[in-house]
DSSP file (Angstrom, degrees, kcal/mol; ACC not computed):
  #  RESIDUE AA STRUCTURE BP1 BP2  ACC     N-H-->O    O-->H-N    N-H-->O    O-->H-N    TCO  KAPPA ALPHA  PHI   PSI    X-CA   Y-CA   Z-CA
    1    1 A X              0   0    0      0, 0.0     3,-0.5     0, 0.0     2,-0.1   0.000 360.0 360.0 360.0 126.5   58.9  -84.4   19.9
    2    2 A X    >   +     0   0    0      1,-0.2     3,-1.7     2,-0.1    15,-0.2  -0.345 360.0   8.2 -86.1 158.5   58.6  -85.0   16.2
    3    3 A X  T 3  S-     0   0    0      1,-0.3    14,-0.6    13,-0.1    -1,-0.2   0.779 129.4 -48.7  49.1  41.9   58.9  -82.8   13.1
    4    4 A X  T 3  S+     0   0    0     -3,-0.5    11,-0.4     1,-0.3    12,-0.4   0.579  87.9 151.5  85.2   9.7   60.3  -79.7   14.9
    5    5 A X    <   -     0   0    0     -3,-1.7     2,-0.4     9,-0.2    -1,-0.3  -0.601  23.9-169.5 -74.2 135.4   57.8  -79.4   17.8
    6    6 A X  E     -A   13   0A   0      7,-1.2     7,-1.6    -2,-0.3     2,-0.6  -0.990  17.5-148.7-129.8 131.8   59.5  -77.8   20.8
    7    7 A X  E     +A   12   0A   0     -2,-0.4     2,-0.3     5,-0.2     5,-0.2  -0.884  32.5 153.5 -96.0 126.4   58.2  -77.4   24.3
    8    8 A X  E >  S-A   11   0A   0      3,-2.2     3,-1.5    -2,-0.6    -2,-0.1  -0.874  70.8 -10.4-155.1 117.9   59.5  -74.3   25.9
    9    9 A X  T 3  S-     0   0    0     -2,-0.3     3,-0.1     1,-0.3    -2,-0.0   0.820 127.7 -56.4  62.9  30.8   57.8  -72.4   28.7
   10   10 A X  T 3  S+     0   0    0      1,-0.3     2,-0.3     0, 0.0    -1,-0.3   0.424 116.9 107.9  83.6  -2.4   54.7  -74.6   28.3
   11   11 A X  E <   -A    8   0A   0     -3,-1.5    -3,-2.2     2,-0.0     2,-0.4  -0.737  58.8-141.3-107.1 157.3   54.3  -73.6   24.6
   12   12 A X  E     -A    7   0A   0     -2,-0.3     2,-0.5    -5,-0.2    -5,-0.2  -0.960   4.9-155.4-119.3 137.4   54.9  -75.8   21.6
   13   13 A X  E     +A    6   0A   0     -7,-1.6    -7,-1.2    -2,-0.4     3,-0.2  -0.950  11.3 179.8-110.4 124.9   56.5  -74.5   18.4
   14   14 A X     >  +     0   0    0     -2,-0.5     4,-2.7    -9,-0.2     5,-0.2  -0.157  34.6 129.3-117.7  39.6   55.6  -76.5   15.3
   15   15 A X  H  > S+     0   0    0    -11,-0.4     4,-2.6     1,-0.2     5,-0.2   0.882  76.9  52.3 -63.5 -36.9   57.4  -74.8   12.5
   16   16 A X  H  > S+     0   0    0    -12,-0.4     4,-2.4    -3,-0.2   -12,-0.3   0.921 111.8  45.5 -63.9 -43.6   58.9  -78.0   11.3
   17   17 A X  H  > S+     0   0    0    -14,-0.6     4,-2.3     2,-0.2    -2,-0.2   0.914 114.0  48.6 -65.7 -43.3   55.5  -79.7   11.1
   18   18 A X  H  X S+     0   0    0     -4,-2.7     4,-1.3     1,-0.2    -2,-0.2   0.911 112.7  48.1 -63.9 -41.5   53.9  -76.7    9.4
   19   19 A X  H  < S+     0   0    0     -4,-2.6     7,-0.2    -5,-0.2    -1,-0.2   0.909 110.6  51.5 -65.9 -40.6   56.8  -76.5    6.9
   20   20 A X  H >< S+     0   0    0     -4,-2.4     3,-1.0     1,-0.2     4,-0.2   0.900 109.6  50.2 -62.9 -40.2   56.5  -80.3    6.2
   21   21 A X  H 3< S+     0   0    0     -4,-2.3    -1,-0.2     1,-0.2    -2,-0.2   0.795 120.4  35.7 -66.6 -28.0   52.8  -80.0    5.6
   22   22 A X  T 3X S+     0   0    0     -4,-1.3     4,-2.2    -3,-0.2    -1,-0.2   0.020  77.4 123.6-115.4  26.2   53.3  -77.1    3.1
   23   23 A X  H <> S+     0   0    0     -3,-1.0     4,-1.2     1,-0.2     8,-0.2   0.861  72.1  55.5 -59.2 -38.8   56.6  -78.3    1.5
   24   24 A X  H  4 S+     0   0    0      1,-0.2     3,-0.5    -4,-0.2     4,-0.4   0.933 111.6  43.1 -60.9 -46.0   55.2  -78.1   -2.0
   25   25 A X  H >4 S+     0   0    0      1,-0.2     3,-0.9    -3,-0.2     4,-0.2   0.849 111.4  55.1 -68.5 -33.5   54.1  -74.5   -1.6
   26   26 A X  H ><>S+     0   0    0     -4,-2.2     5,-1.9     1,-0.2     3,-1.7   0.693  88.2  79.2 -73.6 -17.7   57.4  -73.6    0.1
   27   27 A X  G ><5S+     0   0    0     -4,-1.2     3,-1.8    -3,-0.5    -1,-0.2   0.829  84.1  62.7 -57.9 -31.4   59.3  -75.1   -2.9
   28   28 A X  G < 5S+     0   0    0     -3,-0.9    -1,-0.3    -4,-0.4    -2,-0.2   0.758 102.7  50.1 -64.4 -23.6   58.6  -71.8   -4.7
   29   29 A X  G < 5S-     0   0    0     -3,-1.7    -1,-0.3    -4,-0.2    -2,-0.2   0.140 125.4-103.6-100.4  18.7   60.6  -70.1   -2.0
   30   30 A X  T < 5S+     0   0    0     -3,-1.8     2,-0.6     1,-0.2    -3,-0.2   0.778  72.2 147.9  65.5  29.7   63.5  -72.5   -2.5
   31   31 A X      < -     0   0    0     -5,-1.9    -1,-0.2    -8,-0.2     2,-0.2  -0.872  24.4-177.9 -94.8 119.1   62.7  -74.5    0.7
   32   32 A X     >  -     0   0    0     -2,-0.6     4,-2.3    -3,-0.1     5,-0.2  -0.636  43.4-104.5-112.8 170.3   63.6  -78.1    0.1
   33   33 A X  H  > S+     0   0    0     -2,-0.2     4,-2.6     1,-0.2     5,-0.2   0.872 122.2  55.5 -61.0 -36.7   63.3  -81.3    2.2
   34   34 A X  H  > S+     0   0    0      2,-0.2     4,-2.3     1,-0.2    -1,-0.2   0.916 108.9  46.0 -62.5 -43.6   67.1  -81.0    2.9
   35   35 A X  H  > S+     0   0    0      2,-0.2     4,-2.4     1,-0.2    -2,-0.2   0.883 112.4  51.0 -66.7 -37.9   66.7  -77.5    4.3
   36   36 A X  H  X S+     0   0    0     -4,-2.3     4,-2.5     2,-0.2    -2,-0.2   0.906 110.2  49.3 -65.3 -41.4   63.7  -78.6    6.4
   37   37 A X  H  X S+     0   0    0     -4,-2.6     4,-2.5     2,-0.2    -2,-0.2   0.908 110.9  50.2 -63.4 -42.2   65.7  -81.5    7.8
   38   38 A X  H  X S+     0   0    0     -4,-2.3     4,-2.4     2,-0.2    -2,-0.2   0.905 110.5  50.3 -62.6 -41.5   68.6  -79.1    8.6
   39   39 A X  H  X S+     0   0    0     -4,-2.4     4,-2.7     2,-0.2     5,-0.2   0.934 111.2  48.1 -61.0 -46.5   66.2  -76.7   10.3
   40   40 A X  H  X S+     0   0    0     -4,-2.5     4,-2.3     1,-0.2    -2,-0.2   0.895 111.1  51.1 -62.9 -40.7   64.7  -79.6   12.4
   41   41 A X  H  X S+     0   0    0     -4,-2.5     4,-2.2     2,-0.2    -1,-0.2   0.919 112.6  46.2 -62.0 -44.0   68.2  -80.8   13.3
   42   42 A X  H  X S+     0   0    0     -4,-2.4     4,-2.5     2,-0.2    -2,-0.2   0.896 112.4  49.0 -68.4 -39.8   69.2  -77.3   14.5
   43   43 A X  H  X S+     0   0    0     -4,-2.7     4,-2.5     2,-0.2    -1,-0.2   0.868 110.6  51.9 -68.8 -33.6   66.1  -76.7   16.4
   44   44 A X  H  X S+     0   0    0     -4,-2.3     4,-2.1    -5,-0.2    -2,-0.2   0.920 110.7  48.2 -63.8 -43.3   66.5  -80.1   18.1
   45   45 A X  H  X S+     0   0    0     -4,-2.2     4,-1.8     2,-0.2    -2,-0.2   0.909 112.4  49.0 -63.7 -41.8   70.1  -79.2   19.1
   46   46 A X  H  X S+     0   0    0     -4,-2.5     4,-3.4     1,-0.2     5,-0.3   0.927 109.7  51.3 -62.6 -44.7   68.9  -75.9   20.4
   47   47 A X  H  X S+     0   0    0     -4,-2.5     4,-1.3     1,-0.2    -1,-0.2   0.882 108.5  52.2 -61.1 -38.4   66.1  -77.5   22.4
   48   48 A X  H  < S+     0   0    0     -4,-2.1    -1,-0.2     1,-0.2    -2,-0.2   0.897 116.6  38.9 -65.3 -39.5   68.6  -79.9   24.0
   49   49 A X  H >< S+     0   0    0     -4,-1.8     3,-1.3     1,-0.2    -2,-0.2   0.908 115.3  50.8 -76.8 -43.0   70.9  -77.1   25.0
   50   50 A X  H 3< S+     0   0    0     -4,-3.4    -1,-0.2     1,-0.3    -2,-0.2   0.702 104.0  59.3 -72.1 -18.5   68.3  -74.6   26.1
   51   51 A X  T 3< S+     0   0    0     -4,-1.3    -1,-0.3    -5,-0.3    -2,-0.2   0.490  75.6 115.6 -90.6  -0.8   66.4  -77.0   28.3
   52   52 A X  S <  S-     0   0    0     -3,-1.3     2,-0.3    -4,-0.2    74,-0.1  -0.417  83.1 -95.5 -65.3 142.5   69.4  -77.7   30.5
   53   53 A X     >  -     0   0    0     72,-0.3     4,-0.8     1,-0.2     3,-0.2  -0.416  31.7-162.9 -65.5 122.9   68.8  -76.6   34.1
   54   54 A X  H  > S+     0   0    0     -2,-0.3     4,-2.7     1,-0.2     5,-0.2   0.757  82.4  69.9 -76.3 -24.6   70.2  -73.1   34.6
   55   55 A X  H  > S+     0   0    0      1,-0.2     4,-3.1     2,-0.2     5,-0.2   0.910  96.3  50.8 -61.5 -41.8   70.0  -73.4   38.3
   56   56 A X  H  > S+     0   0    0      2,-0.2     4,-1.9     1,-0.2    -1,-0.2   0.889 111.4  48.6 -66.0 -36.5   72.8  -75.9   38.5
   57   57 A X  H  X S+     0   0    0     -4,-0.8     4,-2.3     2,-0.2    -1,-0.2   0.935 114.5  45.3 -65.8 -46.1   75.0  -73.7   36.3
   58   58 A X  H  X S+     0   0    0     -4,-2.7     4,-2.8     1,-0.2    -2,-0.2   0.899 110.6  54.2 -64.2 -40.6   74.3  -70.7   38.5
   59   59 A X  H  X S+     0   0    0     -4,-3.1     4,-0.6    -5,-0.2    -1,-0.2   0.892 112.8  43.0 -62.2 -39.4   74.8  -72.7   41.7
   60   60 A X  H  X S+     0   0    0     -4,-1.9     4,-0.5    -5,-0.2    -1,-0.2   0.885 120.7  40.4 -72.6 -39.0   78.2  -73.8   40.5
   61   61 A X  H  X S+     0   0    0     -4,-2.3     4,-2.7    -5,-0.2     5,-0.3   0.786  96.8  77.1 -83.7 -29.0   79.3  -70.4   39.2
   62   62 A X  H  X S+     0   0    0     -4,-2.8     4,-2.6     1,-0.2     5,-0.3   0.903  95.1  44.9 -55.7 -52.6   77.9  -68.1   41.9
   63   63 A X  H  X S+     0   0    0     -4,-0.6     4,-2.1     1,-0.2    -1,-0.2   0.909 115.9  48.1 -60.0 -40.4   80.5  -68.6   44.6
   64   64 A X  H  X S+     0   0    0     -4,-0.5     4,-2.3     2,-0.2    -1,-0.2   0.917 113.3  47.1 -65.2 -43.4   83.4  -68.3   42.1
   65   65 A X  H  X S+     0   0    0     -4,-2.7     4,-2.5     2,-0.2    -2,-0.2   0.886 111.4  50.4 -68.1 -38.9   81.9  -65.1   40.5
   66   66 A X  H  X S+     0   0    0     -4,-2.6     4,-2.5    -5,-0.3    -1,-0.2   0.905 110.9  49.7 -63.7 -40.5   81.3  -63.5   43.9
   67   67 A X  H  X S+     0   0    0     -4,-2.1     4,-2.3    -5,-0.3    -2,-0.2   0.908 110.9  49.6 -64.6 -41.8   84.8  -64.3   45.0
   68   68 A X  H  X S+     0   0    0     -4,-2.3     4,-2.3     2,-0.2    -2,-0.2   0.915 111.3  49.2 -62.9 -43.1   86.2  -62.8   41.7
   69   69 A X  H  X S+     0   0    0     -4,-2.5     4,-2.2     1,-0.2    -2,-0.2   0.915 111.6  48.3 -62.5 -43.6   84.1  -59.7   42.2
   70   70 A X  H  X S+     0   0    0     -4,-2.5     4,-2.9     1,-0.2     5,-0.2   0.892 110.6  52.5 -63.3 -39.5   85.3  -59.3   45.8
   71   71 A X  H  X S+     0   0    0     -4,-2.3     4,-3.0     2,-0.2     5,-0.4   0.909 108.4  49.9 -63.7 -43.0   88.9  -59.8   44.7
   72   72 A X  H  X>S+     0   0    0     -4,-2.3     5,-1.8     2,-0.2     4,-1.8   0.923 114.1  45.4 -62.4 -43.9   88.6  -57.1   42.0
   73   73 A X  I  <>S+     0   0    0     -4,-2.2     5,-3.1     3,-0.2     6,-0.3   0.945 119.4  40.2 -64.5 -47.1   87.1  -54.6   44.5
   74   74 A X  I  <5S+     0   0    0     -4,-2.9     5,-0.2     1,-0.2    -2,-0.2   0.917 123.8  35.2 -70.6 -44.4   89.7  -55.4   47.2
   75   75 A X  I  <5S+     0   0    0     -4,-3.0    -3,-0.2    -5,-0.2    -1,-0.2   0.746 134.2  14.8 -86.1 -23.9   92.8  -55.7   45.2
   76   76 A X  I  X5S+     0   0    0     -4,-1.8     4,-2.1    -5,-0.4    -3,-0.2   0.792 125.3  38.8-115.6 -61.9   92.2  -53.1   42.5
   77   77 A X  I  ><S+     0   0    0     -5,-1.8     4,-2.1     1,-0.2    -3,-0.2   0.927 115.8  50.5 -66.7 -46.2   89.4  -50.6   43.2
   78   78 A X  H  ><S+     0   0    0     -5,-3.1     4,-0.7    -6,-0.2    -1,-0.2   0.906 112.9  48.2 -57.7 -40.5   90.1  -50.1   46.9
   79   79 A X  H >4 S+     0   0    0     -6,-0.3     3,-0.5    -5,-0.2     4,-0.4   0.861 109.9  51.8 -69.2 -35.2   93.7  -49.5   46.2
   80   80 A X  H >< S+     0   0    0     -4,-2.1     3,-1.0     1,-0.2    -1,-0.2   0.840 103.1  60.0 -68.0 -31.5   92.9  -47.0   43.4
   81   81 A X  H >< S+     0   0    0     -4,-2.1     3,-2.1     1,-0.2     4,-0.3   0.730  84.1  78.6 -70.3 -21.7   90.6  -45.1   45.8
   82   82 A X  T X< S+     0   0    0     -4,-0.7     3,-1.8    -3,-0.5     4,-0.4   0.822  81.7  67.6 -57.7 -31.5   93.5  -44.3   48.2
   83   83 A X  T <> S+     0   0    0     -3,-1.0     4,-0.6    -4,-0.4     3,-0.3   0.729  98.7  51.9 -62.2 -20.2   94.6  -41.6   45.9
   84   84 A X  H <> S+     0   0    0     -3,-2.1     4,-2.0    -4,-0.2     8,-0.5   0.454  80.4  96.1 -94.2  -1.4   91.4  -39.6   46.7
   85   85 A X  H <4 S+     0   0    0     -3,-1.8    -1,-0.2    -4,-0.3    -2,-0.1   0.883 102.5  18.4 -57.9 -41.6   91.9  -39.9   50.5
   86   86 A X  H >4 S+     0   0    0     -4,-0.4     3,-0.5    -3,-0.3    -1,-0.2   0.809 127.8  49.4 -99.3 -36.7   93.5  -36.4   50.7
   87   87 A X  H 3< S+     0   0    0     -4,-0.6    -2,-0.2     1,-0.3    -3,-0.1   0.814 131.9  13.5 -76.9 -29.3   92.5  -34.8   47.4
   88   88 A X  T 3X S+     0   0    0     -4,-2.0     4,-2.5     1,-0.1    -1,-0.3  -0.527  71.0 167.9-143.7  70.9   88.8  -35.6   47.7
   89   89 A X  H <> S+     0   0    0     -3,-0.5     4,-2.6     1,-0.2     5,-0.2   0.825  77.2  52.6 -60.9 -34.5   88.1  -36.8   51.3
   90   90 A X  H  > S+     0   0    0      2,-0.2     4,-2.5     1,-0.2    -1,-0.2   0.935 111.3  46.9 -66.1 -44.5   84.3  -36.6   51.0
   91   91 A X  H  > S+     0   0    0      2,-0.2     4,-2.3     1,-0.2    -2,-0.2   0.921 113.5  48.8 -60.4 -45.2   84.4  -38.8   47.9
   92   92 A X  H  X S+     0   0    0     -4,-2.5     4,-2.5    -8,-0.5    -2,-0.2   0.913 111.5  49.1 -62.7 -43.8   86.7  -41.2   49.6
   93   93 A X  H  X S+     0   0    0     -4,-2.6     4,-2.3     1,-0.2    -1,-0.2   0.899 110.8  50.2 -64.4 -40.5   84.6  -41.4   52.7
   94   94 A X  H  X S+     0   0    0     -4,-2.5     4,-2.7     2,-0.2    -1,-0.2   0.893 110.4  50.5 -64.8 -39.0   81.5  -42.0   50.7
   95   95 A X  H  X S+     0   0    0     -4,-2.3     4,-2.7     2,-0.2    -2,-0.2   0.947 110.0  48.9 -62.9 -47.8   83.2  -44.8   48.8
   96   96 A X  H  X S+     0   0    0     -4,-2.5     4,-1.7     1,-0.2    -2,-0.2   0.899 113.0  48.2 -60.3 -40.6   84.4  -46.5   52.0
   97   97 A X  H  X S+     0   0    0     -4,-2.3     4,-1.9     1,-0.2    -1,-0.2   0.928 112.0  48.9 -65.0 -44.6   80.8  -46.2   53.4
   98   98 A X  H  X S+     0   0    0     -4,-2.7     4,-2.9     1,-0.2     5,-0.2   0.882 107.8  54.9 -63.3 -38.0   79.3  -47.6   50.2
   99   99 A X  H  X S+     0   0    0     -4,-2.7     4,-2.7     1,-0.2    -1,-0.2   0.886 106.4  51.3 -64.0 -38.3   81.8  -50.5   50.2
  100  100 A X  H  X S+     0   0    0     -4,-1.7     4,-2.1    -5,-0.2    -1,-0.2   0.921 112.9  45.1 -65.0 -42.2   80.8  -51.5   53.7
  101  101 A X  H  X S+     0   0    0     -4,-1.9     4,-2.6     2,-0.2     5,-0.3   0.934 114.9  47.5 -66.0 -46.6   77.1  -51.5   52.7
  102  102 A X  H  X S+     0   0    0     -4,-2.9     4,-3.2     1,-0.2     5,-0.2   0.901 110.8  52.5 -63.5 -41.3   77.7  -53.4   49.5
  103  103 A X  H  X S+     0   0    0     -4,-2.7     4,-2.2    -5,-0.2    -1,-0.2   0.944 112.5  44.3 -58.8 -48.0   80.0  -56.0   51.2
  104  104 A X  H  X S+     0   0    0     -4,-2.1     4,-2.1     2,-0.2    -2,-0.2   0.936 118.6  42.1 -65.7 -46.5   77.3  -56.7   53.8
  105  105 A X  H  X S+     0   0    0     -4,-2.6     4,-3.3     1,-0.2     5,-0.3   0.905 112.7  54.5 -66.9 -41.0   74.4  -56.9   51.4
  106  106 A X  H  X S+     0   0    0     -4,-3.2     4,-2.4    -5,-0.3    -1,-0.2   0.907 109.5  47.0 -59.8 -42.4   76.5  -58.8   48.9
  107  107 A X  H  X S+     0   0    0     -4,-2.2     4,-2.2    -5,-0.2    -1,-0.2   0.923 114.7  46.4 -65.5 -44.1   77.3  -61.5   51.4
  108  108 A X  H  X S+     0   0    0     -4,-2.1     4,-2.5     1,-0.2    -2,-0.2   0.912 114.0  48.2 -64.6 -42.4   73.7  -61.8   52.6
  109  109 A X  H  X S+     0   0    0     -4,-3.3     4,-3.0     2,-0.2     5,-0.2   0.892 110.3  52.0 -66.6 -38.6   72.4  -61.9   49.0
  110  110 A X  H  X S+     0   0    0     -4,-2.4     4,-2.5    -5,-0.3    -1,-0.2   0.927 111.4  46.6 -63.8 -43.8   75.0  -64.5   48.1
  111  111 A X  H  X S+     0   0    0     -4,-2.2     4,-2.5     2,-0.2    -2,-0.2   0.925 114.2  47.9 -62.9 -43.4   74.0  -66.7   51.0
  112  112 A X  H  X S+     0   0    0     -4,-2.5     4,-2.6     2,-0.2    -2,-0.2   0.914 112.5  48.7 -64.5 -42.7   70.3  -66.2   50.2
  113  113 A X  H  X S+     0   0    0     -4,-3.0     4,-2.7     2,-0.2     5,-0.2   0.910 112.0  48.7 -64.1 -41.9   70.8  -67.0   46.5
  114  114 A X  H  X S+     0   0    0     -4,-2.5     4,-2.4    -5,-0.2    -1,-0.2   0.908 112.5  48.7 -64.2 -41.0   72.8  -70.1   47.4
  115  115 A X  H  X S+     0   0    0     -4,-2.5     4,-2.5     2,-0.2    -2,-0.2   0.904 112.0  48.8 -65.4 -40.7   70.1  -71.2   49.8
  116  116 A X  H  X S+     0   0    0     -4,-2.6     4,-1.8     2,-0.2    -2,-0.2   0.932 112.8  47.5 -64.1 -45.8   67.3  -70.6   47.3
  117  117 A X  H  X S+     0   0    0     -4,-2.7     4,-1.3     1,-0.2    -2,-0.2   0.907 113.2  48.7 -62.8 -40.9   69.2  -72.6   44.6
  118  118 A X  H  < S+     0   0    0     -4,-2.4     3,-0.2     1,-0.2    -1,-0.2   0.902 110.9  50.4 -65.0 -40.4   69.9  -75.4   47.0
  119  119 A X  H  < S+     0   0    0     -4,-2.5    -1,-0.2     1,-0.2    -2,-0.2   0.822 118.5  37.5 -67.9 -31.0   66.3  -75.5   48.1
  120  120 A X  H  < S+     0   0    0     -4,-1.8    -1,-0.2    -5,-0.2    -2,-0.2   0.520  89.7 109.5-101.1  -5.8   65.0  -75.7   44.5
  121  121 A X     <  -     0   0    0     -4,-1.3     2,-0.5    -3,-0.2     3,-0.1  -0.435  55.5-149.6 -73.9 146.3   67.6  -77.8   42.9
  122  122 A X    >>  -     0   0    0      1,-0.1     4,-2.1    -2,-0.1     3,-1.2  -0.971  10.2-140.8-117.5 123.4   66.6  -81.3   41.8
  123  123 A X  H 3> S+     0   0    0     -2,-0.5     4,-1.9     1,-0.3     5,-0.2   0.833 101.7  55.2 -53.9 -37.5   69.3  -84.0   41.9
  124  124 A X  H 3> S+     0   0    0      1,-0.2     4,-1.0     2,-0.2    -1,-0.3   0.840 110.0  46.8 -67.8 -30.2   68.0  -85.6   38.7
  125  125 A X  H <> S+     0   0    0     -3,-1.2     4,-1.3     2,-0.2   -72,-0.3   0.871 108.2  55.2 -75.6 -37.1   68.3  -82.3   36.9
  126  126 A X  H  < S+     0   0    0     -4,-2.1     3,-0.3     1,-0.2    -2,-0.2   0.875 106.4  51.4 -63.2 -36.8   71.8  -81.6   38.2
  127  127 A X  H  < S+     0   0    0     -4,-1.9    -1,-0.2     1,-0.2    -2,-0.2   0.844 105.4  56.7 -68.0 -32.8   73.0  -85.0   36.9
  128  128 A X  H  <        0   0    0     -4,-1.0    -1,-0.2     1,-0.3    -2,-0.2   0.798 360.0 360.0 -69.3 -28.1   71.6  -84.1   33.4
  129  129 A X     <        0   0    0     -4,-1.3    -1,-0.3    -3,-0.3    -2,-0.2   0.491 360.0 360.0 -74.3 360.0   73.6  -80.9   33.3
């Protein structure tokens, strides 16, 4: 896309084209062709990065992040909660109950998210990432 036009979410941004058309008037604001070229280069770089498929990144990261979260809960938080078993038994019991619910839902949600990502991923996009 030439002169700074960007497609994103079905819209096009033409700041580079507008600036090029009005470069003489923008000179009064110290906007030069060099600055316009730098802007276009940066917006092109941004467009290249921002258009990468986020699904493939999420699909790769999701299992690892869920495992890390589970590890933190199991190895750290659950062990810290033991101190409340006798001093605040109601609090401890509520925590244990909540952990069971969160574990079950978290596992189901992770499976559903992975299935959704798998169903919607496109091999040609995954290779581009």
